[in-house]
ZAMARGU-4260 file (C-alpha; in steps of 0.2 Angstrom, whole numbers, plus 5000, padded with zeros to 4 digits):
<rodrens>
0) 4838/5065/4972 | 4845/5056/4957 | 4861/5066/4958 | 4863/5061/4976 | 4860/5042/4972
5) 4873/5044/4958 | 4886/5051/4971 | 4882/5038/4984 | 4882/5023/4972 | 4899/5030/4964
10) 4892/5028/4946 | 4895/5041/4932 | 4878/5044/4926 | 4859/5041/4928 | 4860/5027/4915
15) 4874/5018/4925 | 4863/5020/4941 | 4848/5012/4932 | 4859/4998/4925 | 4865/4995/4943
20) 4848/4995/4950 | 4842/4983/4937 | 4856/4971/4940 | 4854/4971/4959 | 4835/4968/4957
25) 4837/4955/4944 | 4845/4942/4955 | 4830/4942/4968 | 4819/4941/4952 | 4829/4926/4946
30) 4826/4917/4963 | 4808/4921/4963 | 4806/4914/4945 | 4815/4898/4949 | 4804/4895/4964
35) 4788/4898/4956 | 4793/4891/4943 | 4792/4902/4928 | 4803/4899/4913 | 4798/4915/4904
40) 4801/4926/4920 | 4817/4918/4923 | 4823/4921/4905 | 4818/4939/4906 | 4826/4942/4923
45) 4842/4933/4916 | 4842/4944/4901 | 4841/4960/4912 | 4856/4954/4923 | 4867/4949/4908
50) 4864/4966/4899 | 4865/4977/4914 | 4881/4968/4920 | 4889/4969/4902 | 4884/4988/4901
55) 4892/4992/4918 | 4908/4983/4913 | 4909/4992/4896 | 4907/5009/4906 | 4921/5003/4918
60) 4908/5007/4932 | 4916/5010/4950 | 4902/5001/4957 | 4906/4985/4948 | 4924/4986/4954
65) 4917/4988/4972 | 4906/4972/4971 | 4921/4961/4970 | 4927/4968/4987 | 4911/4962/4995
70) 4912/4944/4987 | 4900/4948/4974 | 4912/4949/4959 | 4909/4944/4941 | 4912/4926/4943
75) 4901/4924/4958 | 4886/4933/4949 | 4888/4921/4935 | 4889/4906/4947 | 4873/4912/4956
80) 4863/4913/4940 | 4869/4896/4935 | 4864/4889/4952 | 4847/4897/4951 | 4845/4889/4934
85) 4848/4872/4941 | 4835/4876/4954 | 4823/4881/4941 | 4826/4864/4932 | 4823/4855/4948
90) 4806/4864/4951 | 4801/4860/4934 | 4803/4841/4939 | 4818/4838/4928 | 4829/4832/4942
95) 4827/4814/4936 | 4831/4817/4918 | 4848/4817/4910 | 4847/4835/4905 | 4847/4840/4923
100) 4863/4831/4926 | 4870/4837/4910 | 4867/4855/4917 | 4876/4852/4933 | 4891/4843/4924
105) 4892/4857/4911 | 4893/4871/4925 | 4906/4861/4934 | 4916/4858/4919 | 4914/4876/4913
110) 4921/4882/4929 | 4935/4870/4928 | 4940/4879/4912 | 4942/4895/4921 | 4958/4890/4930
115) 4968/4886/4914 | 4961/4901/4905 | 4965/4913/4919 | 4983/4905/4921 | 4986/4907/4902
120) 4980/4925/4901 | 4991/4930/4916 | 5006/4921/4909 | 5004/4929/4892 | 5003/4946/4900
125) 5017/4943/4912 | 5029/4937/4898 | 5024/4951/4886 | 5027/4964/4899 | 5045/4970/4895
130) 5057/4978/4907 | 5056/4994/4896 | 5044/5001/4884 | 5051/5012/4870 | 5046/5024/4856
135) 5058/5029/4841 | 5071/5016/4848 | 5076/5003/4835 | 5075/4987/4846 | 5066/4976/4833
140) 5083/4974/4824 | 5092/4969/4840 | 5080/4957/4848 | 5065/4947/4842 | 5049/4953/4848
145) 5034/4942/4842 | 5017/4949/4837 | 5005/4951/4851 | 4990/4939/4852 | 4974/4946/4844
150) 4967/4959/4855 | 4950/4951/4855 | 4958/4936/4865 | 4965/4946/4879 | 4954/4961/4881
155) 4940/4959/4895 | 4945/4940/4894 | 4936/4935/4910 | 4920/4943/4905 | 4921/4935/4888
160) 4925/4918/4895 | 4910/4918/4907 | 4898/4924/4894 | 4901/4908/4885 | 4888/4900/4897
165) 4875/4909/4887 | 4872/4895/4875 | 4870/4883/4889 | 4858/4894/4898 | 4847/4897/4883
170) 4847/4878/4878 | 4842/4873/4896 | 4829/4886/4897 | 4821/4880/4880 | 4823/4862/4886
175) 4813/4867/4902 | 4800/4876/4892 | 4797/4862/4879 | 4802/4847/4889 | 4814/4842/4875
180) 4831/4838/4882 | 4840/4839/4865 | 4840/4858/4866 | 4848/4857/4883 | 4862/4845/4877
185) 4865/4856/4862 | 4867/4871/4872 | 4878/4862/4885 | 4889/4855/4871 | 4891/4872/4862
190) 4896/4881/4878 | 4909/4868/4883 | 4916/4867/4866 | 4918/4886/4865 | 4926/4886/4882
195) 4938/4872/4877 | 4942/4881/4861 | 4946/4898/4870 | 4958/4889/4881 | 4966/4880/4866
200) 4969/4895/4856 | 4979/4903/4870 | 4991/4889/4872 | 5002/4893/4857 | 5006/4910/4864
205) 5015/4903/4879 | 5027/4892/4869 | 5042/4894/4857 | 5044/4909/4846 | 5028/4917/4852
210) 5037/4921/4869 | 5046/4938/4869 | 5064/4939/4875 | 5068/4939/4894 | 5072/4955/4903
215) 5091/4953/4902 | 5091/4952/4883 | 5079/4967/4881 | 5090/4978/4893 | 5106/4972/4883
220) 5098/4978/4867 | 5093/4995/4875 | 5111/4997/4880 | 5117/4992/4863 | 5105/5005/4855
225) 5111/5018/4868 | 5129/5015/4863 | 5125/5018/4844 | 5114/5033/4847 | 5125/5041/4861
230) 5111/5053/4869 | 5118/5069/4876 | 5103/5078/4883 | 5089/5069/4893 | 5072/5075/4898
235) 5068/5064/4914 | 5050/5063/4920 | 5040/5054/4933 | 5022/5057/4939 | 5004/5051/4939
240) 4994/5048/4923 | 4986/5065/4925 | 5003/5074/4924 | 5007/5069/4906 | 5004/5086/4901
245) 5019/5092/4911 | 5031/5081/4899 | 5020/5085/4883 | 5024/5103/4885 | 5043/5100/4882
250) 5042/5089/4867 | 5043/5102/4854 | 5058/5110/4863 | 5067/5093/4864 | 5064/5091/4845
255) 5073/5107/4842 | 5088/5104/4853 | 5105/5105/4844 | 5111/5090/4855 | 5105/5072/4853
260) 5089/5071/4864 | 5082/5057/4874 | 5066/5056/4885 | 5066/5044/4900 | 5049/5041/4908
265) 5046/5030/4924 | 5028/5026/4922 | 5019/5016/4908 | 5004/5027/4910 | 5013/5042/4905
270) 5020/5034/4890 | 5002/5029/4885 | 4997/5048/4887 | 5012/5056/4879 | 5009/5066/4863
275) 5018/5060/4847 | 5036/5065/4845 | 5051/5061/4835 | 5062/5061/4850 | 5067/5043/4856
280) 5058/5038/4872 | 5063/5025/4885 | 5050/5021/4899 | 5060/5012/4913 | 5048/5008/4927
285) 5061/4998/4937 | 5074/5009/4947 | 5087/4996/4947 | 5085/4994/4928 | 5087/5013/4926
290) 5103/5014/4937 | 5111/5000/4927 | 5107/5008/4910 | 5122/5014/4900 | 5120/5033/4900
295) 5138/5037/4899 | 5136/5049/4885 | 5123/5059/4893 | 5129/5076/4899 | 5113/5086/4904
300) 5098/5079/4912 | 5082/5090/4912 | 5069/5088/4926 | 5051/5094/4923 | 5045/5090/4941
305) 5051/5087/4958 | 5047/5069/4962 | 5055/5056/4973 | 5060/5045/4958 | 5072/5059/4952
310) 5085/5052/4964 | 5088/5037/4952 | 5095/5049/4939 | 5102/5062/4951 | 5114/5049/4958
315) 5124/5049/4941 | 5139/5061/4944 | 5144/5063/4926 | 5128/5072/4922 | 5124/5090/4925
320) 5106/5090/4932 | 5094/5105/4928 | 5077/5108/4935 | 5066/5116/4921 | 5049/5114/4929
325) 5032/5113/4920 | 5027/5131/4922 | 5033/5148/4929 | 5022/5155/4943 | 5022/5163/4960
330) 5015/5147/4968 | 5026/5140/4982 | 5029/5125/4971 | 5040/5136/4960 | 5052/5138/4974
335) 5052/5121/4981 | 5067/5118/4992 | 5070/5102/4983 | 5077/5112/4969 | 5094/5114/4977
340) 5098/5096/4973 | 5101/5101/4955 | 5116/5109/4947 | 5106/5122/4940 | 5089/5129/4940
345) 5082/5137/4923 | 5069/5150/4924 | 5060/5160/4910 | 5066/5177/4916 | 5072/5188/4930
350) 5056/5185/4940 | 5061/5167/4943 | 5078/5172/4949 | 5071/5185/4961 | 5058/5172/4967
355) 5071/5160/4973 | 5081/5174/4981 | 5066/5180/4991 | 5061/5162/4996 | 5079/5159/5002
360) 5077/5140/5000 | 5095/5136/4997 | 5096/5139/4978 | 5111/5150/4974 | 5109/5164/4962
365) 5125/5158/4953 | 5115/5142/4949 | 5100/5150/4941 | 5100/5153/4922 | 5087/5163/4913
370) 5082/5154/4896 | 5065/5161/4892 | 5050/5149/4888 | 5052/5140/4872 | 5034/5133/4873
375) 5027/5151/4872 | 5032/5153/4853 | 5014/5148/4847 | 5006/5162/4857 | 5001/5176/4846
380) 5002/5194/4851 | 4986/5204/4853 | 4980/5215/4839 | 4963/5220/4847 | 4946/5213/4844
385) 4943/5210/4825 | 4929/5220/4817 | 4913/5211/4817 | 4917/5199/4831 | 4912/5201/4849
390) 4926/5199/4862 | 4930/5182/4869 | 4935/5180/4887 | 4944/5164/4893 | 4940/5158/4910
395) 4955/5146/4914 | 4955/5142/4933 | 4968/5131/4941 | 4964/5116/4952 | 4962/5116/4971
400) 4980/5109/4975 | 4984/5097/4989 | 4985/5109/5004 | 4967/5115/5005 | 4972/5133/5003
405) 4957/5143/4997 | 4968/5154/4988 | 4974/5141/4976 | 4959/5141/4965 | 4944/5153/4961
410) 4933/5139/4956 | 4925/5136/4973 | 4922/5154/4979 | 4922/5165/4964 | 4919/5154/4949
415) 4901/5155/4947 | 4901/5174/4951 | 4914/5176/4937 | 4904/5166/4924 | 4887/5174/4928
420) 4894/5191/4926 | 4903/5186/4909 | 4888/5178/4901 | 4877/5193/4907 | 4889/5206/4901
425) 4883/5221/4891 | 4890/5224/4878 | 4891/5205/4876 | 4906/5193/4876 | 4909/5175/4872
430) 4915/5164/4887 | 4927/5150/4885 | 4928/5139/4901 | 4943/5128/4901 | 4947/5121/4919
435) 4963/5113/4924 | 4963/5094/4921 | 4965/5090/4940 | 4950/5100/4945 | 4940/5090/4958
440) 4952/5076/4960 | 4956/5082/4978 | 4941/5093/4983 | 4923/5087/4981 | 4918/5106/4982
445) 4929/5110/4968 | 4922/5096/4957 | 4904/5101/4962 | 4908/5119/4957 | 4915/5114/4941
450) 4899/5105/4936 | 4888/5120/4941 | 4899/5132/4931 | 4898/5120/4916 | 4879/5120/4918
455) 4879/5139/4918 | 4890/5140/4902 | 4879/5127/4893 | 4863/5136/4898 | 4870/5152/4892
460) 4875/5145/4876 | 4858/5137/4873 | 4850/5154/4876 | 4862/5163/4865 | 4858/5151/4851
465) 4840/5156/4852 | 4844/5174/4852 | 4841/5182/4834 | 4855/5195/4837 | 4868/5181/4836
470) 4865/5173/4819 | 4876/5159/4813 | 4880/5152/4796 | 4873/5134/4798 | 4880/5128/4782
475) 4897/5134/4786 | 4897/5126/4803 | 4890/5109/4796 | 4905/5110/4783 | 4917/5113/4797
480) 4910/5099/4808 | 4912/5087/4793 | 4930/5093/4790 | 4934/5089/4808 | 4928/5072/4806
485) 4938/5070/4790 | 4954/5077/4799 | 4952/5067/4814 | 4950/5051/4804 | 4966/5055/4794
490) 4976/5059/4810 | 4970/5042/4817 | 4976/5033/4802 | 4993/5042/4802 | 4995/5041/4821
495) 4991/5022/4821 | 4976/5024/4832 | 4963/5017/4820 | 4959/4998/4820 | 4965/4985/4832
500) 4980/4990/4843 | 4995/4978/4848 | 5001/4977/4866 | 5016/4986/4874 | 5029/4974/4867
505) 5023/4976/4850 | 5022/4995/4851 | 5040/4995/4857 | 5045/4985/4842 | 5035/4995/4830
510) 5035/5012/4838 | 5046/5021/4826 | 5039/5038/4821 | 5039/5041/4802 | 5046/5059/4801
515) 5035/5063/4785 | 5020/5057/4794 | 5024/5066/4810 | 5025/5082/4800 | 5009/5079/4791
520) 5000/5075/4808 | 5007/5092/4814 | 5000/5101/4799 | 4983/5092/4801 | 4982/5096/4820
525) 4985/5115/4815 | 4971/5113/4802 | 4960/5104/4815 | 4962/5119/4827 | 4957/5131/4814
530) 4942/5121/4809 | 4937/5118/4827 | 4934/5136/4830 | 4925/5137/4814 | 4913/5123/4819
535) 4903/5134/4830 | 4898/5153/4831 | 4910/5166/4836 | 4898/5171/4849 | 4894/5154/4856
540) 4899/5150/4874 | 4909/5135/4876 | 4916/5122/4889 | 4933/5115/4883 | 4940/5100/4892
545) 4952/5087/4886 | 4969/5090/4877 | 4962/5098/4862 | 4961/5112/4858 | 4976/5116/4868
550) 4977/5130/4881 | 4988/5141/4869 | 4975/5139/4855 | 4962/5146/4868 | 4974/5160/4871
555) 4975/5164/4853 | 4956/5165/4850 | 4953/5175/4866 | 4954/5194/4869 | 4956/5193/4888
560) 4958/5180/4902 | 4952/5177/4920 | 4963/5165/4930 | 4972/5161/4946 | 4989/5161/4952
565) 4997/5148/4941 | 5009/5146/4926 | 4993/5150/4915 | 4994/5168/4920 | 5013/5169/4916
570) 5011/5161/4899 | 4996/5172/4895 | 5006/5188/4898 | 5016/5183/4882 | 5001/5188/4872
575) 5000/5206/4879 | 4981/5204/4881 | 4972/5211/4896 | 4969/5198/4910 | 4962/5197/4928
580) 4967/5186/4942 | 4956/5181/4957 | 4962/5185/4975 | 4952/5170/4982 | 4962/5170/4998
585) 4956/5188/5001 | 4973/5196/5004 | 4968/5212/4997 | 4974/5220/4980 | 4989/5228/4987
590) 4996/5213/4997 | 4990/5201/4983 | 5001/5211/4970 | 5016/5212/4983 | 5016/5193/4985
595) 5013/5188/4967 | 5023/5196/4953 | 5012/5190/4939 | 4997/5200/4944 | 5006/5217/4944
600) 4998/5222/4928 | 4982/5212/4931 | 4964/5217/4936 | 4962/5210/4953 | 4946/5202/4957
605) 4938/5198/4973 | 4927/5183/4975 | 4912/5193/4970 | 4920/5197/4954 | 4913/5215/4955
610) 4929/5221/4946 | 4926/5212/4930 | 4920/5228/4922 | 4938/5235/4922 | 4944/5220/4912
615) 4929/5221/4899 | 4932/5240/4897 | 4951/5237/4893 | 4945/5224/4880 | 4932/5235/4872
620) 4944/5251/4871 | 4963/5246/4871 | 4967/5265/4871 | 4959/5267/4888 | 4968/5252/4895
625) 4978/5258/4910 | 4988/5242/4911 | 4995/5241/4893 | 5012/5247/4897 | 5013/5238/4913
630) 5010/5222/4904 | 5024/5225/4892 | 5037/5228/4906 | 5030/5213/4916 | 5032/5202/4900
635) 5050/5206/4899 | 5053/5203/4918 | 5044/5186/4918 | 5048/5179/4902 | 5064/5187/4897
640) 5068/5197/4881 | 5061/5193/4864 | 5078/5192/4856 | 5087/5181/4855 | 5072/5168/4853
645) 5069/5158/4868 | 5074/5141/4859 | 5091/5149/4855 | 5093/5154/4873 | 5088/5136/4878
650) 5100/5128/4866 | 5114/5139/4871 | 5112/5135/4890 | 5112/5116/4885 | 5128/5118/4876
655) 5136/5128/4889 | 5131/5115/4903 | 5137/5101/4892 | 5154/5108/4890 | 5154/5111/4909
660) 5150/5092/4912 | 5163/5087/4900 | 5176/5098/4908 | 5171/5091/4925 | 5172/5073/4919
665) 5189/5075/4911 | 5195/5083/4927 | 5189/5068/4937 | 5197/5056/4925 | 5214/5065/4927
670) 5214/5062/4946 | 5224/5046/4952 | 5225/5039/4969 | 5243/5047/4970 | 5235/5064/4968
675) 5224/5062/4984 | 5231/5071/4999 | 5229/5060/5014 | 5222/5069/5029 | 5225/5062/5047
680) 5208/5062/5055 | 5213/5052/5070 | 5214/5067/5081 | 5199/5076/5074 | 5184/5079/5086
685) 5169/5069/5081 | 5157/5079/5070 | 5170/5093/5067 | 5173/5098/5049 | 5191/5097/5044
690) 5196/5113/5034 | 5211/5121/5026 | 5220/5116/5010 | 5213/5099/5011 | 5194/5104/5012
695) 5185/5092/5002 | 5186/5073/4997 | 5201/5075/4985 | 5213/5089/4978 | 5216/5088/4959
700) 5232/5093/4951
</rodrens>
């Protein structure tokens, strides 16, 4: 019943539901206490409404956001409480005393301060929102960007301003209880003084040197920096905040490019969620600003996703445009017809080339280049299960997708069956459950299945912890957990995530990554990963969500994997470890293999997961694994040869395309109007294409 109420109320937990109920019941209680009248009951009900409201705002409850849509927003709730306090004072026969009129005047004046306060907050935020946000771009030496106002002034400013009435409310309640007006006057005076002070301290931030430069100056500074830096290869990305992982997977590759790299983002939310990098980053939300930006030195643009905003970069003819994607799988998205707008499409291996040929979506074979997958370098090759450790099986299902196809994910139809069989396996295995970050965003059924699977894993983990067969070194785990805390604190300091943060403008000014710090953070993250796996037993089941540990780190500690048709499978093949893929669409094993290259060396699971025993047998006895040789061949087919290294192949492809862009641009520069052959189109039939030697817009000499 509670879970149903949570879902209906759109709150995140039972605590939020309780706070929402208390807040809703608190206002009728306030009215009743005012009518009785009872100062004590009013004070208790007011305290409940204050605290519940504050808690829901701190949690960012969806319910609180919805209240504003039905004219019961934050300001209205405060106003109602104040009006009920005035009613209480009247019922206490204080309506003929000065404290009563002071209360009315206080609340009127208090709301009078809301308008300038809100206007100043809005003006400060608008003026400090720059047309671009950057990282590793030296704008501070080119334009003056003042410090941000203290975060405590702007964060949750409306809530803070409204809560200044608390002193007046307390003073008036004490005055009502004691019949001593001095307490009311003191509370009223304190609230008004604080409200005036809050407005006054904001005024300097909209005047003089506290105002950041206008958009024209900032964009000119960006162009000036671009002229000095002269970027050659751009990674261009646009997407929702949840798709930041798609650009993050390319950061290390961009750092290893031989040419000067630049990352261009289109959404601020992506910049906020982007992993640290030494590569210069420019976030340009405005299409016009991007199209006017000086990118004349750029020769290659890399695209990690097919999205509408790509057109703002694709329109630049001096750049060679390449689709690199954010994974390599047999999903339809991997052969999107949109891909034919690019000059080239880069795939990991031969499989990607064949995939486009079979799909016949307009991408020419000549435009496909096999470059391997540089991101897969951290994936370790399997050497078998170490002595003294039970095998680890990773269940990493993909999400439900946008089209409602039941074959997209195993989580709805097969997920629980898979996990139940894994946690009950004999000989035992450890289960790591790492779902796709988008799971449940489209399908409520997928979200519900994820919660049930999480509960299954956590229950099995608790049972295993009580099983004497699986002893753990409690002291070592405690030490590892303490080390995790130390490492995380050090990373926070080095990454600048500790303490009070500035705003976007200040981050743009100061967002230069220190190379030495960046290297130390990378070392600490590797240390964190090792320590994380040491912080719990090697037999302990685990649910892993969030960015850390990364998927590839989960690959390296696993001995086998169960997943769905996605790039996860293609990436896991780099490890050479046994894997299973679920045929959730019930195509049948033969047809499933025919349609999906990546499962040719996999154990195919039905939705019952009855075939899991084959996977567990292969893990327990690698010599009896019938798919071992098939996985090696499939790895070469999907991901290309091991030599040369993928990053070398990638760099070679960038260099070659840069030369092609340069040749093309020089050829265009050599064309003059006198070289253009005029074609008499007067007699051409409408909609008829003119062919022959003049086929095309112009002929170069």
